N, C-alpha and C positions, 0 to 999 in steps of 0.2 A: 401307153399306161402302164403304171409298177401296179404290183401286187398291194391290194389293201386288205384290212379288216373290217364289214358291214355289220353293223349289230342295229336293231331298230332299239330305241327307248324306249320306257315305257311312262316314265315319270318325269317331271321337271328335275327332281333331286339328281336322278339318275342322268340326266342329260345334262346338268350343271358338274357333275363328278366325273363322268368319263371325257366331257369336252373340256376340261382343266389340263389333261392327258397332253403331252408335248404331239404333235403328228395329227393330232385331230380336228375332223371338220363336221361339221354337222347339213345335211342335204333334207331338203321336204320337196321341191320341185325338181331341183337338179339341174335347172337347163344351162345355168351358168359353170357350176362347178364342174362337172360334166366334161364340160367343151376344155376347160382350164386343165382337167387332170389329162386328157390324149394328148394335151402340148406340150404335158409335163411342165407347166407353170403352177399348178399344184399339184404335191404327191404327198398326199396326206398317208398316214399308216393305219387311220381308222376313220370311217366313214358312218356318221351317227345319224340316221333316219330318225327326223321327230312327228311324223308324219301322225303318229299316235297319242299326240298331247292334245290337249284341250286350247288349243292358241289360235283358234278359227272363226272367233266370233269377231263381230262390228257392234259398239256399243256404245249409247249415249254417257255422255260424263256428266258431271254436276253443273259444269260451265257453262253447257249447250254444245261442248265439241264432240268429238268422237274417239273412241277406242278403238284402233285397229290391230288385231293379235296379228303376230308375226306369221303365222299359216295362213291367212286370208287369201285366197287365190286374186290375181291381177283381175280377171273376168269378172268376178265376184264383185269384188272393191269400184270398179268402173261401172257398172250395172245398178249398184245400191242408190235408191229412191234418195236419200239423205247425204249421200255424196255427190249424186248429181247436182242435187238441189244448191247444196251451201258450198262445195267446193267444185265448181265444174271444169276448174283445169287440171285438177287432179285427173278428173275422170277422162278429160279427153286426151289427157299425154299417156295415160296406162293404154287407150285405146290405139293411139298413135306410134305407140311404143313398141309393139311386138304384133306377131299374127296371131289371130285366134288360136291355134293349136298349144302357142307358147304363153298365152294370158290364162288358158285353163290350166297352167302346169305350173308355172311362175307363181310366188309366195311375195308378199308384200315385203317380209323380212328377207329373201334372198335378192331383191332388189335393194336393199339398204347395204347389204355386205357388197 
């Protein structure tokens, strides 16, 4: 693994500004990024921890859907009653996709990346 700068961002504006720099990567759970860094597939010069941002909510939308924050943990999303009732395939996929330990760390945003 190569040397990199690690910073905890405090605001979304700070994350946007620092994340725009070449070589920057965001980290929350880190379950994929750290593996890729160990293999030198990803070699960021700066890793920005976004865990302090308020992006960990599941909230209803006006049209009956759900807005899922990027920092919602996969275990939280899979266990949410609304997700289990309205989107059972999503819940089952999350439960089947990783161990409980990984689901407790991994985020929905990280999965999309």
